[in-house]
N, C-alpha and C positions, 0 to 999 in steps of 0.2 A: 574489333576495338579492344583496348587494354585499359584497365583501371588500376592505378597504383594507389594502394590504400594504407592508411594508418601512419604515414610518415610525417616528419617535420619538413615542410618544403622551404628551402632556403635558396633564394635567388636574389642577390643584392641588386643586379641590374634591373630586375623587374619590380623591386621594392617588396619582395615576398619573404615572409618569415612567419610560419605558423602551421598548425595542423590542418591539412587539407588533402583531398584526393586529386590525383592527376589523371585526367581522361585523355587517352591517346587514340587518334583515329588515323590509320595509315601511318604516314611518316610525319605527322604534325601533332602538336599539342592542341587538343580540341577545347578543353575547358579545365578550370580549377574549381573544384566542388567542395562545398561544406561536407565534412564527414557524415553528417546525418542525411544528406541528399540521397534519394533513391535512384538506383541505376539498374537497368535491365539485367536479369540473371544470366543472360547468355554472353555477357561481356567477360572476357578473360581477366582474371585478377592476379595482381602481384602484391603480396603482403610486405609492407615496408615498416611494420611496427618496430619501434626502437631504432629506426634508421633516420639519417638525413637524406632527403631527396633533393639533389642539386642538379644544375645543368651539367651536361657532360663536360669533362675537363678538356682543355685545349692546350696541347704541348707544341710550342713554336720552336723547339730545339731538340731534335732527337736524331740519332744515327741508326738508320735501318740497314746499313751496309749493303744496299743494292745500288748498282750492280757490283759483282765481282768478289764479294767476301762472305759467301754463305756459311763458312765455318764459324763466323762470328754471329750472324743474324740473317734472316731473310725478311722480306716484307710480311710474309705470313706469320712468322714467329714474333717479329717485332710488334705487329699490330695486335696479335693475340695478347702479348704482354701489356700493350697499351689498354686494351679493353679490360683486362684483369685489374689494371690499376685505376680504372674509372675514366680513361681518356677516350674520347670519341673522335677527336681530330688530332692528327700528328703532322708536323712540318719536318720533313727529312732534310738533313744537311747534305752537302754536295761532295764530301770527301770520301767517296767510294773509289772503286778501282775498276774502270777508269773514273776519274772525277766527272761529275755532271757539269759539263762546261759547254755543251752544244745543244741546239734545239732538239736534235735527234735523241740525245740522251735524256733530256727533260721529258719528251714524249714517251720514251721507253719506260721511265720510272712510273709515270702516270698510267700508262697502259698496263704495266705489271700490277700496279696497285688495284686497278679495276678487276683484275683476274683473281687476286688472292688476298687482298687486304680485308681485315675484319672491321676496320673503321675508316673514316675519311683520311686520305693522305694527300698532302701537298708537298712540293719540293722546292728547295732553293736551288739556284745555279751558281757557279763560281763567279766571283768578282774577276778573277784572272784565269787564263788558260792553265789547266792542270793544277790550279790553285798554287802556282809557284811564284806569283807576284811579279811576273816579267812583262806580261802583255794582257791588256783588258779583253774580256769577252764582249760579245755583241749583245748588250742588254736588251735592245728592242726586239731582237729575234728570240731571245730566251723568254722574255715576257709574253711574246705572241704565242710561244709554244706551251705556255702554262706555268712558268716559274713564278713563284710567289714573292721572290725577292732574290737578292744577291748576297753571297757570303763565301768567304774562303775559310770558314770556321775549321779549326784545327791548325791553321796558320794565321799569323798576323799579316795584314797588308802593310809591308814595310815602306813601300814607295809612296810618297806623297802624290805623285802624278797619277799613279794607278787608283788611289783612293779618291782623288779629286774627280777623275773621270767617272768612277762608279757613282759618286754622289750626284754628278751632273746627269747621269742616266736616271738615277732615282728621281731627280727633280723633273725630268722630262716625262717620266712614265708613272710617277706616283707610287713606286714600289720601294720598300725599305732596303737598306744595306745593313746587314747584321755583322757587326765587327767583333772579331776576336782580338782583344787589345792586350798586346804583350810585346815587350822589346826582345829582339832576337838575342842580344848578348846575355840577357838574363835567363833565357830559356834553355841554356846548356845544362843547367842543373834541374832538379825537379822540386826544389823548395825555394824558388826565387822570391825576392821581396816585392812589395806593392809598387815600387817606383816606376817600373816598366808599364804596368797597367795604367797608372795615373798619367804618365807622359803621353801614351798613345791616345788616351781619351781626350786630353787637352789638344793634341794635334788635330784630331778629327773634328772636334768642336770648332776649331779655328777654320778648318776647311769648310765645314757646314755653313759658317757665316757667309762665305763668299759664293758657295754653290747652290744653296738651298737643298732641297731633297729631304729625305727622311733617314736619320741615323738611329740605328738600334744597337745598344751595347749588350753584347752577349755575356752571360755568366759573370756579372760584376761581382767582385769579391772583396774590395777594400774600402774602408771608410773614407779615405781621401778622394777616391773616385766619386763617391756620392756627392761631395761638395761641388765637384766640377759639373756633374750632371744636374744638380739642383740649380746652379747658377745659369746653366744653359737653358733650362726650362724657364727660369724666371725672365730670361732675355727674350723669350718667345720663339726659340729655335725648336724645330721638329725633332726632338730627341726622346727616345724611350729606352728603358733598361729592363733587364730580367735578372733574377737571382735563382739559383738552383736550391732545391731542398737541402742538399748536403752542405752548401755554403751558409745556409740559414741555421742549420741545426748541429753541425759538427765543427770542431775546431782542429787546429794543428796538434792538439793533445792526442789525437788518434795516433800520431807518429811517436808520441812519447809514452804510449802504453797506458795512459790513464783511462778511467771509466771502463775498464775491462775490454777495451778495444785492441785489436791486433797491432802490435808495434813492429816497426821495421819490416813491413811486409808489402808486397806489391799490390795487394788489394786496396791499400789506402792511398795509392798514387793517382792523382787526378790533376787536370789542367783547367783553370788555375788551381794551385795547391790550396788545401784547407788553410784557413787563416787563424789569426789570434782571436781570443774571446771578445776583445774590443771590436774587431772588425765584424764578427758575427752579430754582436748586439747592435751595432750601427746599421747593418743590413736589415735586421728585423724592424728597427724603428723606421728606416726609410721605406720599407715595404708598407708599413701601416700608414705612413704619411703620404704615400703616393709618389715619392721620388723614384722608387722602383715600381714599374707598372705591371709586372707579370712574374709568375713563377714558371720556370721552364726546367725540364729534367736534365737536359744534356745527357740523355740516355746513350751510353757508350759501351755496348756489349763486346766482350772479348772471349776467346777460347781460354780454357783453364791454363793451358801451357803458356799463355801470354801474360797472365796475372799472378799466378801462384809461384812467383819467383822473387828474387831480391829486387828491391825498388829500382836499382840502376838499370836493370834489364826489363822491367815490367812495362807494359803498355799503359797509357794514360786513360783513365775513365772508369765510371761506375755504371753498372746495369741498373738503371734508376726508375724506370716506369712503375714498377710494382711496389716500390718502397717510398715513393714520394708522399703519399697520404699519411702513413703512420709517422714518418719523420716530422711532417708539418703539424700533425695533431699533438705531438710532444710539446711543441711551442704553444699551441692553444691551451693545453692542459696546464702548462706552467704559467699562463697568464701573460706570455710575451707577444702573443698575436691573437687577434679576435677571430672567431670562426667565420664571421661574415667577410673579413678581409681575406682570409685564406681562400674562401670559395671564390670571391671576386677576382683575385689575382690568378686563379686557376681557370677562369671561365671568360667572363666579359673582358677582363683586362687584356689577355693575349689576343682575344678575338678582335679587339679594337686595333691593336698594333698591326695585325695582318689583314684588316678589313674583311673579316669573315662574318658571315651570318650565323653566329653561334653565341653561346654563353647566356641564354635566358630560357625560362620556362613559361613565358607569357603565352596566352592562346594565339595560335598561328605560327609560333616558332617551330623549328624543326625538332622532332622528337629524339633529341640526344640527351640522355639522362644518366646520372650516376647516383646509385643508392649505396650509402656506406654506413657501417655500424661503427661509431667511434669507440665502442667498448669491446669490440671483438679482439680477443688475444690470439696471437699466432706467432709462429717462428719461421722466418724466411730460411729456406734450405733448398737443396738441389731439387727435391721432389715437390716443393711448393712454389717454385718460380717457373713461369711459363717461358720467359725469354731464354734463348740459347746462351746468353751471357749470365753467368752466376756470380759475377764479380761485383761485390759490394762489401765494405768493411763491416757491415752489421749482419752479414749472413751468420745464422746460428744464434742470434741474440733475440730473445722474446720481444715482441712488439705489440702495440695496441692500436687498433683501428684498421678496418679492412673494407674494401669494396665487396658488396654482396651480390650486386647485379648491375649491369650496364645496358642501357638501351641505345642503339645506334640506328638512327633513321627509322625508328619504330620497331626495330628488331631486337628482341630481348636475349641477353646473355645472362643466365641465372646461375650463380655459383654455389647456391645452397647455403645452409647454416651450420655445417658440420665442422667449421674452422679448418678444414683441409681443402685441398684442391680437387675440384671435379673437372673433368675434361671440359674445355671450352665448348659450349654447345648453345645453340639458338633455339628458342621456343618457336 
C-alpha cells in the first residue's frame, strides 16, 4: 500500500479540496484520510508537502508518432513525457506513417502501447482512408478493434459527404468525431485568419443537426468559434471543444518578438496559429464558463532539423506535454483561470468526452494521480525535457510549476525535489 501525505487534495469531480492523505491499495484509491489518522508503519509513504495532489491528467489530443516516425517520437518516449507532465492517460492521433486507418493498425498501436507505454494509451483512427478526405473508413470495424474515436487531425475534412458519414457512424456507435476545423484555401500560409475555423465549425454543426452523433472540436482558437459552439450547446447538440495550453496562454505576439519570445522562428509555428490577445482572453473565459470542455496539449514533437528553420519551411506543432502545467499555472497566478477549473479541464472534463473511467480520486477510483508543486521554478531545455521533441517557443525561458511525481495505475514515478530531471523511474 501507498500513503500520499501532506498535500492539498484537489479533485473537482469528487468535490474534494483540502488537506488529506490518500491511501492507495494496488491500483485503486482505498481511502482519503484525515492527516491525523494513524496508518501502519509498513505502508510506503510519498511526501506531498507543499504540493497539489490531483487526479492524473487526461490528454485527448497528442501525437505519439507511432507507427513510422521514430525520429520524432515513440510510444515509449511520448508516454515518458506524458508522465513527466502529469498525464496518466493519452489519446493518440492517427496521422502517423502509415496513418491509423484500419483495424489492424489500431490493434498494432494498442499492442505496442501494452509493450512500452508508461501510461494508459488510447488511439483515434482516421475519418478517411490515409486521412486524405476521399473515402470514409469503416467506423464499426475500427471501433471494434479499439479505436476511441475518429479524426483526420492534421487535416480538415473538406468533404461534407465524408463528414456526414463520419457523424452518422458516430451516432450509430456512440464514439466522437474530433474535427480539425480549417479551410483549405486559408491553410496555404501559416498565419491564416479565423474565418476558416469558424466556417468549418458552422458547417459541421449543421451536419450534426441532421445526423446526430458526437462532434468534438479540436484545438479551438478563435473567439467567433466560441459563439458557434455555445449556440450549438444551447440547442442541445452533442458538441464538445478543447483548447490547448498554448492557445490559452500565448498570443501572436510570439511572432512579433514581444515578451522576449523568439520572433520569426520555426519554433513558434503551430496549427492553428497563435491568435490575438482578444482571442486568448475569450478562450480563457470560455474555459471557465464550460463552453470549452477540456484542455488538450496537441503534443506534436518534431526533430530539431524540422523546427529550427525559417517558418516557411518548419513543421507545425509544439512538444507540449511537459510544458502544459506551467503555462496554465501562469493563468492561475494572473487570476485569469481558477485552479479548480484548470484541474477539472485536465481531468474529469476530457475523461467525460472520451467516456473514460478517469479524472477523480474518490475511493474506488483507479490510482492515477498527479502531484505538482505550483511554486517549483525550472527552465525547459534539451536536458530537462523527456520527449524526443524539444520544439516549443518557451524553451530556455524560466517557468514556475512542475510535476514532482505521477502515479499510474498505482505505480509511482517520483521525480525528486532537486528541480532537475531524474531518469524516469518507478518505485
